[in-house]
SERO-4910 file (N, C-alpha, C, O; in steps of 0.05 Angstrom, whole numbers):
BEGIN
 pado doro    nc1    nc2    nc3   cac1   cac2   cac3    cc1    cc2    cc3    oc1    oc2    oc3
  Met    A     19    -23      1      1      1     -1     17     29     -1     32     33     17
  Glu    A     14     44    -18     29     65    -20     15     91     -7    -10     93     -9
  Lys    A     30    110      6     18    129     20     28    156      7     52    158      6
  Arg    A     13    174     -2     24    200    -10     14    225      8    -10    224     15
  Glu    A     29    244     13     23    266     26     19    289      8     35    294    -10
  Leu    A     -3    305     14    -13    328     -1    -16    352     16    -18    349     41
  Ile    A    -17    376      6    -31    398     23    -53    407      7    -49    414    -16
  Cys    A    -77    408     16   -101    413      0   -102    443     -7    -94    460      8
  Ile    A   -111    448    -32   -112    476    -41   -145    480    -48   -153    498    -63
  Gly    A   -160    465    -38   -190    465    -47   -201    491    -29   -221    502    -37
  Cys    A   -189    499     -7   -199    520     10   -176    532     25   -155    519     26
  Pro    A   -177    554     36   -159    568     52   -149    555     73   -128    564     82
  Met    A   -159    533     84   -152    517    107   -124    504    102   -107    505    120
  Gly    A   -121    492     78    -92    480     71    -88    455     90    -69    451    104
  Cys    A   -107    440     89   -106    418    109    -84    398     97    -82    396     72
  Pro    A    -68    381    113    -48    364    104    -63    338    102    -76    330    121
  Leu    A    -60    325     76    -76    302     68    -57    279     67    -33    282     62
  Thr    A    -69    255     71    -56    230     69    -72    216     52    -96    213     57
  Val    A    -60    203     26    -74    185     13    -65    161     11    -42    159      3
  Glu    A    -76    141     16    -71    113     14    -79    102    -15   -101    106    -26
  Met    A    -60     87    -26    -68     76    -53    -62     50    -56    -44     41    -42
  Asn    A    -75     33    -73    -69      4    -77    -64      6   -105    -84      8   -120
  Gly    A    -39      6   -117    -38     13   -146    -44     40   -154    -32     60   -147
  Lys    A    -66     39   -171    -72     66   -180   -101     72   -169   -115     91   -178
  Glu    A   -110     56   -151   -136     60   -137   -135     70   -110   -122     60    -92
  Val    A   -150     93   -109   -149    109    -81   -165     93    -61   -188     87    -66
  Val    A   -150     85    -36   -166     70    -18   -174     86      2   -196     80     13
  Ser    A   -162    107     11   -171    126     32   -160    151     32   -137    152     23
  Val    A   -171    173     39   -165    200     45   -166    208     71   -188    206     81
  Ala    A   -146    218     84   -149    229    113   -136    258    113   -120    266     97
  Gly    A   -147    271    136   -139    298    142   -154    319    133   -151    342    140
  Asn    A   -173    312    114   -188    333    102   -208    343    123   -217    326    138
  Thr    A   -216    369    125   -231    380    143   -261    386    130   -281    392    145
  Cys    A   -262    386     97   -286    388     86   -288    367     61   -268    353     56
  Pro    A   -308    367     50   -311    349     26   -292    357      2   -283    341    -16
  Arg    A   -287    380      3   -270    388    -22   -240    376    -21   -227    371    -41
  Gly    A   -231    372      9   -207    359      8   -206    333     -1   -185    324    -10
  Asp    A   -227    318      0   -227    289     -8   -228    287    -40   -214    272    -54
  Ala    A   -246    306    -49   -245    307    -78   -221    315    -90   -214    301   -110
  Tyr    A   -203    339    -81   -182    347    -85   -160    325    -88   -144    326   -107
  Ala    A   -158    308    -70   -137    290    -63   -140    265    -82   -120    253    -90
  Arg    A   -165    258    -87   -172    238   -104   -165    244   -135   -155    228   -151
  Lys    A   -173    269   -142   -164    278   -167   -134    285   -171   -123    281   -192
  Glu    A   -121    295   -151    -93    301   -154    -71    276   -155    -48    279   -163
  Val    A    -81    253   -146    -68    232   -147    -73    210   -172    -59    191   -178
  Thr    A    -93    218   -183   -106    200   -206   -104    214   -234    -98    202   -254
  Asn    A   -109    241   -233   -112    257   -258   -106    285   -247   -124    300   -242
  Pro    A    -82    290   -245    -76    322   -239    -78    337   -261    -67    330   -283
  Thr    A    -93    361   -258    -97    385   -276    -93    410   -265    -93    413   -241
  Arg    A    -88    428   -282    -81    459   -274    -94    475   -294   -101    466   -316
  Ile    A   -100    502   -285   -105    525   -302    -78    536   -312    -59    539   -297
  Val    A    -77    540   -332    -48    555   -346    -57    585   -353    -76    592   -367
  Thr    A    -37    601   -338    -40    630   -345    -14    640   -361      8    631   -358
  Ser    A    -21    659   -379      3    668   -392     -3    697   -405    -22    709   -396
  Thr    A     13    707   -425      7    732   -438     13    728   -466     30    711   -471
  Val    A      1    741   -485      3    743   -514     10    773   -520      7    792   -505
  Met    A     20    773   -545     26    802   -556      0    813   -570    -15    798   -583
  Val    A     -4    839   -567    -26    854   -579    -15    870   -600      5    883   -594
  Glu    A    -27    871   -628    -19    891   -645    -42    909   -647    -65    901   -647
  Gly    A    -33    937   -650    -51    955   -652    -72    964   -627    -94    975   -630
  Gly    A    -63    959   -608    -77    964   -584    -62    983   -566    -38    988   -572
  Thr    A    -74    993   -543    -62   1013   -525    -42   1000   -509    -26   1015   -497
  Val    A    -41    971   -506    -21    957   -490     -8    936   -508    -21    926   -527
  Asp    A     17    928   -503     27    910   -517     26    880   -513     37    864   -528
  Met    A     11    874   -489      7    846   -482    -21    845   -468    -31    865   -457
  Val    A    -31    825   -471    -57    816   -453    -55    789   -443    -45    770   -455
  Ser    A    -68    789   -416    -66    765   -403    -85    742   -410   -109    749   -413
  Val    A    -79    717   -413    -97    697   -421    -93    673   -404    -72    668   -392
  Lys    A   -113    658   -405   -114    631   -389   -129    607   -401   -143    612   -421
  Thr    A   -129    585   -393   -142    561   -401   -170    567   -392   -174    577   -369
  Lys    A   -189    561   -409   -216    568   -400   -226    545   -378   -244    549   -362
  Glu    A   -213    522   -378   -216    501   -359   -189    492   -351   -168    500   -362
  Asp    A   -189    474   -331   -162    462   -326   -155    439   -347   -173    426   -359
  Ile    A   -127    436   -351   -118    418   -371   -101    395   -358    -91    402   -337
  Pro    A    -97    373   -366    -76    352   -356    -52    369   -350    -45    388   -364
  Lys    A    -40    360   -327    -17    371   -318      9    365   -338     27    381   -342
  Asp    A      8    342   -350     27    336   -369     26    351   -398     41    346   -417
  Lys    A      7    368   -397      4    384   -424     13    415   -418     13    431   -437
  Ile    A     20    420   -394     28    448   -389     47    463   -411     43    484   -423
  Phe    A     71    443   -411     89    456   -428     82    458   -458     91    476   -471
  Asp    A     66    439   -468     56    438   -495     38    464   -499     39    477   -520
  Cys    A     21    470   -478      4    491   -478     21    522   -481     15    540   -496
  Val    A     40    520   -466     57    543   -466     74    547   -494     77    568   -505
  Lys    A     82    525   -500     94    525   -529     75    535   -549     83    550   -567
  Ala    A     52    528   -549     30    537   -568     28    565   -565     27    578   -585
  Leu    A     26    577   -543     25    608   -541     50    625   -547     48    649   -550
  Lys    A     72    611   -549     97    626   -558     96    638   -587     92    623   -606
  Gly    A    100    663   -590     98    678   -617     67    685   -624     62    697   -645
  Ile    A     47    678   -608     23    685   -617     18    719   -616     22    732   -595
  Lys    A      9    728   -636      2    760   -636    -30    760   -645    -41    747   -662
  Val    A    -42    780   -626    -72    781   -633    -75    809   -643    -58    826   -637
  Lys    A    -97    816   -657   -101    842   -665   -122    852   -642   -139    838   -631
  Ala    A   -118    881   -639   -136    896   -620   -162    902   -638   -159    906   -662
  Pro    A   -184    902   -626   -193    902   -601   -193    870   -588   -197    850   -602
  Ile    A   -189    868   -565   -192    841   -550   -210    845   -526   -206    864   -510
  His    A   -226    830   -524   -247    832   -500   -243    806   -482   -235    784   -490
  Ile    A   -249    813   -458   -249    790   -438   -265    769   -444   -289    772   -447
  Gly    A   -254    742   -447   -271    719   -456   -269    711   -486   -280    691   -495
  Asp    A   -254    727   -503   -248    724   -528   -230    701   -529   -210    699   -514
  Val    A   -237    682   -550   -217    659   -551   -195    664   -567   -199    672   -590
  Ile    A   -171    661   -558   -146    668   -571   -132    646   -587   -121    649   -609
  Val    A   -134    620   -570   -125    593   -585   -151    574   -580   -162    572   -558
  Ser    A   -158    561   -601   -180    538   -595   -163    514   -591   -142    510   -603
  Asp    A   -176    496   -574   -163    471   -572   -135    468   -569   -122    450   -581
  Val    A   -125    487   -551    -95    484   -545    -83    460   -538    -92    446   -520
  Ala    A    -61    454   -553    -45    430   -551    -64    407   -551    -59    388   -535
  Gly    A    -86    404   -568   -100    381   -568   -115    374   -540   -118    350   -534
  Thr    A   -123    392   -526   -132    387   -497   -161    388   -500   -175    375   -486
  Gly    A   -171    403   -520   -204    407   -524   -211    433   -508   -235    439   -506
  Val    A   -190    448   -496   -196    471   -479   -182    493   -495   -159    491   -504
  Asp    A   -200    518   -497   -190    540   -510   -172    558   -490   -173    556   -466
  Ile    A   -158    575   -501   -145    599   -487   -160    625   -490   -166    633   -513
  Val    A   -167    638   -469   -183    661   -469   -172    684   -459   -157    683   -440
  Ala    A   -179    705   -468   -169    734   -459   -180    738   -427   -202    729   -420
  Thr    A   -165    749   -410   -174    756   -383   -175    787   -381   -184    799   -362
  Lys    A   -168    796   -399   -171    827   -397   -181    841   -427   -182    827   -447
  Asn    A   -187    864   -426   -195    879   -452   -170    895   -462   -157    909   -446
  Ala    A   -164    893   -485   -143    907   -494   -146    920   -520   -128    933   -530
***
């Protein structure tokens, strides 16, 4: 039986979690003070995902760069592919919050969207 130690990021409490695993199956989660901790631990050890944030260049706007992020979380092992896909991207102004900058980034099925107006 394998044990993994995590710090929960599901809420501000930051509970220390212990996850017991039998192979790739979660047997138990301990240390959480709310249900979000259990859900976070199970997902983190079986299918870790992250939101990716970055910036892209803007042409013809009042600012040179606009902040962007993945619309949803993506598999953790696709982060570098996502960042590579954003390298060299230039968008034409005007840009509005929520505009899709890159569709289906790195084959994840998730779009990159603007987080600011530019």
